[in-house]
C-alpha positions in Angstrom: 1.6 2.7 5.1 0.2 4.4 1.7 -0.7 3.0 -1.0 1.2 3.8 -4.5 -1.1 5.5 -6.3 -0.6 5.0 -10.3 1.2 7.7 -11.9 1.5 8.3 -15.5 3.7 5.6 -17.6 6.0 5.7 -20.6 3.3 4.7 -23.0 0.9 6.6 -22.6 2.8 9.7 -22.6 4.1 8.2 -26.1 -0.1 7.8 -26.8 -0.9 11.4 -25.6 2.4 12.6 -27.7 1.0 9.9 -30.7 -2.1 11.4 -30.2 -1.6 14.4 -31.1 0.6 14.3 -34.1 -2.4 12.3 -35.3 -4.8 15.5 -34.9 -2.0 17.8 -36.5 -1.6 14.9 -39.4 -5.3 14.8 -40.1 -5.8 18.7 -40.2 -2.9 18.7 -42.5 -4.8 17.0 -44.5 -8.1 18.2 -44.3 -9.8 14.2 -43.5 -9.3 11.2 -40.7 -6.3 9.0 -41.3 -7.1 5.4 -40.5 -3.5 3.5 -39.5 -5.8 0.7 -38.6 -6.4 -2.6 -40.7 -9.4 -3.6 -42.2 -11.5 -4.3 -39.5 -9.6 -2.8 -37.5 -9.8 0.7 -37.1 -7.1 3.2 -35.8 -8.0 6.7 -35.9 -7.3 9.2 -34.0 -10.8 9.6 -32.1 -9.9 6.3 -31.0 -6.6 7.1 -29.8 -8.8 9.9 -28.0 -11.2 7.2 -26.9 -9.0 5.1 -25.4 -6.7 7.3 -23.1 -10.2 9.0 -22.3 -11.2 5.3 -20.8 -7.5 5.2 -18.9 -7.9 7.9 -17.8 -11.3 7.5 -16.4 -9.6 3.6 -15.1 -7.6 5.4 -13.5 -9.0 8.2 -11.4 -11.1 4.9 -9.8 -8.0 3.1 -9.1 -7.0 5.8 -7.3 -9.8 6.6 -5.3 -9.8 2.9 -4.3 -6.3 3.3 -3.1 -7.8 5.6 -1.1 -10.3 4.0 0.4 -8.3 1.3 1.2 -5.4 3.7 1.9 -7.7 5.3 5.2 -9.5 1.3 5.8 -5.0 0.6 6.1 -4.8 3.9 8.9 -7.7 2.7 10.5 -6.5 -0.5 11.2 -2.8 0.1 12.3 -4.8 3.4 14.5 -6.4 0.5 16.4 -4.0 -2.1 16.6 -1.5 1.1 17.8 -4.2 1.2 20.4 -4.8 -2.4 21.3 -0.5 -2.6 21.5 -1.2 -0.3 24.1 -4.4 -2.0 25.9 -1.5 -5.3 26.4 0.9 -2.9 28.0 -1.7 -1.5 30.4 -3.7 -4.6 31.2 -0.2 -6.2 32.5 1.4 -3.4 34.2 -2.4 -3.0 35.9 -2.1 -7.0 36.6 1.2 -7.0 38.4 -0.4 -4.0 40.8 -3.4 -6.5 41.6 -1.9 -9.8 41.7 2.0 -8.8 41.2 5.0 -10.6 38.7 4.9 -13.7 40.5 1.1 -14.6 40.2 -0.3 -16.9 38.4 -3.0 -14.5 36.9 0.2 -12.2 35.9 1.1 -15.1 33.9 -2.7 -16.5 32.1 -2.2 -12.8 31.3 1.1 -13.4 28.8 3.7 -11.8 31.3 7.0 -13.2 32.6 7.0 -14.3 36.5 10.3 -12.8 37.2 11.5 -16.7 39.0 11.8 -17.6 35.3 13.8 -14.7 34.4 17.0 -16.5 32.5 20.2 -15.4 34.5 22.6 -14.3 33.6 26.5 -14.6 34.0 28.8 -11.5 34.5 31.7 -13.6 33.1 32.0 -14.2 29.6 33.0 -17.6 28.0 36.3 -18.6 26.7 36.2 -21.3 23.4 37.9 -23.7 23.8 40.6 -24.5 20.8 
C-alpha cells in the first residue's frame, strides 16, 4: 500500500498565476504594490515567500510519505512471511503428529473428525 503524495492544488496553481501577475504589475508600475491592509502586508514578495514555504513543506511531507511507504512495505513483507510460516508449521505438525492429534489442534489446525459433514441433499423449504 503506497501513500499518496500531495499533488498541486487549484489554490496553489491560482496563487502562482496571481504571483506572476503581481510581479508583472509591479514591473509595469515600477513600484511594489501592496494588496494588503494596514498592518497586514500582501506584496509579491510575501506571496512568493509563502509559496516557497508551501513547496518546502510539501517536499518534507512527500519525503515522510516515502519513509512511511518503505515501512509499510517492510511490514507487509514480514506479515506475508509470517503467514507462510504459519502454513508451514501446520503442515509440518500434520506430518509429525497427524491431523487428529491434540498438538495439531493446539497449533490452530482443525481435526478432520471435527469437520462438518456436508449433505448431498438439498433441503426443500416448506411452504
